[in-house]
C-alpha positions in Angstrom: 0.0 0.0 0.0 1.2 3.6 -0.7 2.6 5.6 2.1 0.6 8.6 3.2 1.8 11.7 4.9 -0.4 14.4 6.5 0.1 17.5 4.3 -2.7 19.8 5.4 -6.3 20.4 6.4 -9.4 21.7 4.6 -10.3 25.1 5.9 -13.2 25.8 3.5 -15.1 24.2 0.6 -16.9 26.1 -2.2 -19.6 23.8 -3.7 -19.6 25.8 -6.9 -17.0 25.4 -8.5 -16.0 22.5 -6.3 -12.9 24.0 -4.8 -11.3 22.9 -1.5 -9.1 25.4 0.4 -6.2 23.6 2.1 -4.0 25.0 4.8 -0.7 23.4 3.9 1.7 21.8 6.5 4.2 20.9 3.8 4.9 21.4 0.1 2.2 20.2 -2.4 2.7 20.2 -6.2 0.4 19.9 -9.2 0.5 16.3 -10.4 0.8 14.8 -7.0 -1.9 12.5 -5.5 -3.7 13.3 -2.3 -6.3 11.6 -0.1 -9.0 13.6 1.5 -10.1 11.9 4.7 -12.8 13.0 7.2 -15.9 11.9 9.0 -17.9 11.5 5.8 -15.2 11.7 3.1 -12.4 9.4 2.0 -11.2 9.5 -1.5 -8.0 9.9 -3.5 -7.4 12.2 -6.4 -4.7 13.8 -8.5 -4.0 17.5 -8.1 -4.7 18.9 -11.5 -4.9 22.6 -10.7 -3.9 24.7 -7.7 -4.3 28.4 -6.9 -2.9 30.9 -4.4 -4.6 34.3 -4.1 -6.6 33.5 -7.3 -3.5 32.9 -9.4 -2.5 29.5 -10.9 0.6 28.0 -9.2 2.4 24.7 -9.6 3.7 24.4 -6.0 2.1 25.3 -2.7 4.4 26.0 0.2 4.1 25.2 3.9 2.0 27.7 5.6 0.0 28.8 2.5 -3.7 28.3 2.0 -4.2 27.0 -1.5 -7.3 26.3 -3.5 -7.5 22.9 -5.4 -10.3 21.5 -7.6 -11.9 18.7 -5.6 -13.3 15.7 -7.4 -15.9 15.2 -4.7 -17.4 17.3 -1.9 -15.2 17.7 1.1 -15.8 19.3 4.5 -13.9 21.7 6.8 -11.3 20.0 9.0 -11.0 17.0 6.6 -7.4 15.9 6.7 -5.3 15.9 3.4 -2.6 13.3 2.9 0.0 13.1 0.3 0.0 9.6 -1.3 3.5 8.5 -2.2 
């Protein structure tokens, strides 16, 4: 099984357009795979797009809050794991 590392936490979710705001505890790059895990959510997806302050970025840094397109609905305080 793939190794998982806690990389952040969901601070907000926008239903339209399906964007999760993640407070990063480590670096996250476009193209990496993450797992959203919470009380009612548990799924894995690839990060296809990421934004910081409404601008497209390819890498989010520790301490930033970034927006990523979520494949499914997520909730505040869901944990986000990097799947390696």
